[in-house]
C-alpha positions as CSV (number, residue, x, y, z in Angstrom):
1,X,0.0,0.0,0.0
2,X,1.5,3.4,-0.9
3,X,2.1,6.1,1.8
4,X,-0.4,8.3,0.2
5,X,-2.1,9.6,-2.9
6,X,1.0,11.7,-3.9
7,X,1.9,9.5,-6.8
8,X,0.1,11.0,-9.8
9,X,-0.3,7.5,-11.6
10,X,-1.7,5.7,-8.5
11,X,-5.4,4.7,-8.9
12,X,-6.8,3.4,-5.6
13,X,-9.6,1.0,-6.0
14,X,-13.1,1.6,-4.4
15,X,-12.2,-0.4,-1.2
16,X,-9.2,1.9,-0.4
17,X,-11.4,4.9,-1.2
18,X,-14.2,3.8,1.2
19,X,-11.5,3.0,3.9
20,X,-10.0,6.4,3.6
21,X,-13.3,8.1,3.6
22,X,-14.5,6.0,6.7
23,X,-11.2,6.8,8.7
24,X,-11.5,10.5,7.8
25,X,-15.2,10.8,8.7
26,X,-14.8,9.1,12.0
27,X,-11.7,11.2,12.6
28,X,-9.5,8.1,13.5
29,X,-6.8,9.3,11.2
30,X,-4.5,6.2,11.0
31,X,-1.9,8.1,8.9
32,X,-1.4,5.6,6.2
33,X,-2.9,7.8,3.4
34,X,-2.5,11.6,2.9
35,X,-4.5,13.6,0.4
36,X,-2.7,15.7,-2.1
37,X,-2.3,19.4,-1.1
38,X,-5.0,21.9,-2.1
39,X,-8.4,21.0,-2.9
40,X,-8.1,17.3,-1.8
41,X,-6.8,18.2,1.7
42,X,-9.8,20.7,2.0
43,X,-12.1,18.0,1.0
44,X,-10.7,15.7,3.5
45,X,-10.9,18.4,6.1
46,X,-14.4,19.0,5.4
47,X,-15.2,15.4,5.6
48,X,-13.7,15.2,9.0
49,X,-15.5,18.2,10.3
50,X,-18.8,16.8,9.0
51,X,-18.0,13.6,10.9
52,X,-17.3,15.4,14.2
53,X,-20.5,17.5,13.6
54,X,-23.0,14.7,12.5
55,X,-21.9,11.8,14.7
56,X,-23.2,13.4,17.9
57,X,-26.6,14.4,16.0
58,X,-26.9,10.7,14.9
59,X,-26.3,9.5,18.6
60,X,-28.8,11.9,20.1
61,X,-31.3,10.9,17.5
62,X,-30.7,7.2,18.2
63,X,-31.0,7.9,22.0
64,X,-34.4,9.7,21.5
65,X,-35.9,6.8,19.6
66,X,-34.9,4.2,22.2
67,X,-36.0,6.4,25.3
68,X,-39.6,6.8,24.2
């Protein structure tokens, strides 16, 4: 597995993309992949922010359903 997406000719398969997205969204950040500088880092940062913002909302909604 490459150390990141820096290689211009590297084309990750769908499984690696889902893995990267899941690790980013849940803000685990294993560090085995790094997005390219610029737009892709902004996109990954936005996804991490959405994970931090949306995960508590999901948990609260789940808790409300089961406490009724």
